[in-house]
Each structure stands twice: as C-alpha cells, then as structure tokens.
C-alpha positions in Angstrom: 16.1 -5.7 2.1 15.7 -3.5 -1.0 12.5 -1.8 -2.1 12.3 -0.9 -5.8 9.4 1.4 -6.5 8.7 2.2 -10.2 5.8 4.5 -11.0 5.3 5.8 -14.5 3.9 9.2 -13.6 3.8 10.6 -17.1 2.9 14.1 -16.0 0.0 12.9 -13.8 1.5 14.4 -10.7 2.6 17.6 -12.3 3.4 20.4 -9.8 2.6 18.0 -6.9 -1.1 18.8 -7.1 -2.3 15.2 -6.5 -2.3 13.4 -3.2 -0.7 10.0 -3.5 -1.3 7.4 -0.8 0.8 4.2 -0.7 -1.6 2.0 1.2 0.1 -1.1 2.6 -1.9 -3.9 4.1 -0.2 -6.1 6.8 -1.9 -9.1 8.4 0.0 -10.5 11.4 3.5 -10.0 12.7 5.3 -12.9 11.2 9.1 -12.3 11.8 9.9 -12.8 8.2 7.4 -10.5 6.4 5.0 -9.2 9.0 4.0 -5.7 10.1 7.0 -4.9 12.3 9.5 -6.0 9.6 7.8 -4.6 6.5 6.1 -1.4 7.5 9.3 0.5 8.4 10.8 -0.3 4.9 8.0 1.6 3.3 8.4 4.5 5.7 12.1 4.8 4.8 11.3 4.4 1.0 8.6 7.2 1.2 11.1 9.5 2.8 13.6 8.9 0.1 11.0 9.4 -2.6 10.0 12.7 -1.2 13.6 13.9 -1.2 14.4 12.6 -4.7 11.2 13.7 -6.4 9.8 16.7 -4.5 8.1 18.2 -7.5 6.1 15.2 -8.5 5.9 13.0 -5.4 6.6 15.3 -2.5 3.1 14.7 -1.2 3.2 10.9 -1.2 2.1 9.4 2.2 2.4 5.9 3.6 -0.7 4.5 5.2 -0.1 1.1 6.8 -3.2 -1.0 7.7 -2.4 -3.6 10.3 -4.6 -6.5 11.4 -2.9 -8.3 14.3 -3.2 -12.0 15.3 -2.7 -13.9 12.1 1.0 -14.8 11.7 0.7 -17.7 9.3 0.6 -17.0 5.6 -2.6 -19.0 5.1 -4.4 -17.1 7.9 -3.3 -13.8 6.5 -4.7 -14.7 3.1 -8.0 -15.4 4.6 -8.2 -12.1 6.4 -6.4 -9.5 4.2 -9.4 -8.9 2.0 -11.7 -8.1 4.9 -9.1 -5.8 6.4 -8.7 -3.7 3.2 -12.3 -3.8 2.3 -13.3 -2.6 5.8 -10.9 0.4 5.5 -12.0 1.2 2.0 -15.7 1.2 2.8 -15.3 3.2 6.0 -13.1 5.8 4.3 -14.6 5.8 0.7 -15.5 9.5 0.8 -11.9 10.4 1.6 -10.1 7.9 -0.8 -12.5 7.9 -3.7 -11.8 11.5 -4.9 -10.3 12.6 -8.2 -7.4 14.3 -6.5 -6.4 11.2 -4.4 -4.4 8.5 -6.1 -4.1 5.2 -4.1 -1.3 2.7 -4.7 -2.1 -0.5 -3.0 0.9 -2.6 -1.8 1.4 -5.9 0.0 4.7 -7.0 1.3 3.2 -10.2 2.7 3.0 -13.8 1.5 1.5 -15.2 -1.7 -1.9 -15.9 -0.3 -2.3 -12.3 0.8 -1.0 -11.0 -2.5 -3.5 -13.1 -4.5 -6.5 -11.8 -2.4 -5.4 -8.2 -2.6 -4.6 -8.5 -6.3 -8.3 -9.5 -6.9 -9.5 -6.5 -5.0 -7.1 -4.1 -6.7 -8.2 -5.3 -10.1 -11.9 -4.8 -9.2 -11.2 -1.3 -7.8 -8.8 -0.4 -10.6 -6.0 0.4 -8.2 -2.3 0.0 -9.0 -0.9 -2.9 -7.0 2.7 -3.3 -5.9 4.1 -6.5 -4.4 7.5 -7.3 -2.9 
C-alpha cells in the first residue's frame, strides 16, 4: 500500500510555525480498509514527512479518530459524519485557531468519503482520500 501526500504549502508553513494536524476518521475495523489496516499507514507516512521536510512540516501530527463496531461500508457511511462532528464540536476551541491547520483524511470506503467530503466542504478543510 502506498500513500501519496501532496500538499502545496506555498510558504504557509514557513519556519515550522504552524501546527498541522492530519485528522483521519476510521469507522469500523474492516480487514480491507478499517482502522487497524489504515491508521498505521498514516503513522509511517507522518514519520517520513517529518524527516523529509523538517523545516516546513516537522510539526505535523496524526490524529486518528476511531469509531468501532461498523465494519460494513454502508454502516460506516452512516456514522462517519457524527464521529467527526462530535470530535470537532468537543474540541472546537483547540482546532479552530489560526495557527492550527487541519487536513481531514479518510482511507475508508466511498460512502464514508462522500459524507466526510460534505463536511470538509462546509468547514473549508482540505480533504484527502485514498
């Protein structure tokens, strides 16, 4: 499995002053694309990004959100929005600051991608899919 992460930073993260959070949302533990398969890929990718771009993205962190119990794609699509919205509302003071840049990602199935895509559009968050 290969993860390609392309971010046009354009000086936005100059001198590593911004906090970048790659927020991945995982619903269920499907053996093909669920939490235990997908989350470690992002952890490894973040480690590589920190080493390769220490000046610009040395402060990037991976924050996985996991909602267990819904291993089918259809079920995940029904619950991914509430999982992310619950986190965002509970932590809005921490994540809604000018020096915090959130990148939302979903390694999951199409139903989950569509639901998170709608939320990312409304919140004006960059959204990565695998």
